[in-house]
N, C-alpha and C positions, 0 to 999 in steps of 0.2 A: 301789409303781411299776411297771408294766408297762411293755414292750418299749417299746411305740408313745409313751410318756408321758415318757420321761429325753431330756435333751436331747441336741444332737448333739455329738459329739468330733470333734476335728482329724482323728482319725484314719477319721472316718467317710469315704464316697468321693462326690463330685460328678460325676455321667456326664451329660455333653451328649448331643443327641438326634442327633452324629455319631457318635457312639461314642467319642469323646476321654474321659479321665476322670481326676482328680487328687486325692489328700486335701483334706478338705475345710478344714484349716489352710491348705494352701498357697493356696486360694482366697480364704480370709478374710485372709491376708497380702497379697492383692493380686497375686499372682505370676500369675492370668490375668484381669486387668481388661481384655484384652484380648477375651477371649471372651464369650459372651451369659450373661444370669444365668437362663436357662433348664433350667437343669442338673437332676438328679434327684437328691437324696441317697440313696443306700443304706449301710445301718450298715454295721459294718465284717465283722461277725458275723452278716451273714445272706447267708449261701451260696447259698441257692437264687435269691435276685434276682443275685446275682451271676454267676452259671452262666446264667442264663434273659437275661444282657443279653452273653453272649458273654466274661466278663472273669475265668472261673475260673484260667485258666492264667495270668493277671497276678499273680494273688494264692497260688498253689500249691494252689489246691483242684480235689483230684481228682475 
């Protein structure tokens, strides 16, 4: 199974167009019901994408 075929986990990251983010598990649990459903899902180990989104600092990525 390749990286793109594996299922998302609760530790993957939901990123909204406004720059807000949360762990996907929190979204699945309904903690962000008030936000739109147009978020991007970024795998927790996709450091390059997290950097590109300006979130590296939030995850301790150098």
